[in-house]
Steps between C-alpha positions, in 0.01 A plus 500: 500500500831354615651158440453278804749227591343155460549420870290803599232461235253291700517741795458794262199336334332439837568859607358638174185291502427615858583868455463596134186521293463562126260785425210371291483829307861587417689175582747684724638305796384680813566419866170369640516766772506770227230358271216708648704821453601391151138440399390838641781703347519327161179324407218668689243644259467877514284735296662772292338843472385383152302224678716219361580224749869411497765329712658746741852431363389593146318821596795743466581384144131515409467856636803616300454325166154346457241682710258701284497765776880541514621860453594599144620826345348660190771534235365841396423687822672289772182482710485182708189283475397135526641279224151391388410867434824582315403402145178704492677796660792491252264489200330814628819666625700433183224652286535843669682757286782742569619781271841439344738791559667434164217475249208634705280199425300319770658156546350205690698427815551139387676630186724761670807273518491430126394851396847666490597267211213629284462853642479783249 
């Protein structure tokens, strides 16, 4: 928003009230001719693959950081799976064992990072 000289203010106000509309969802000032596009691109309800209904403009953030079906990597085997399956998978995956080359004992995968400190 710019400062408007007092002499031009009335003309500006008339122009704005004819041509600009405030969006009822986000309070942005939108040219009336663009309001339909604004509503469709920002506020139209879409359904995510997780079946959640969400505003179109919020979908990308949801897919990346909140969707239970977003891709996630197992910290033990680097397999990619849905975030909502990750915890159960990691419990199972971390409980697998691998033989330590140093002491010959079978060590749970979840303990491999700490094992060198206590090995032998």
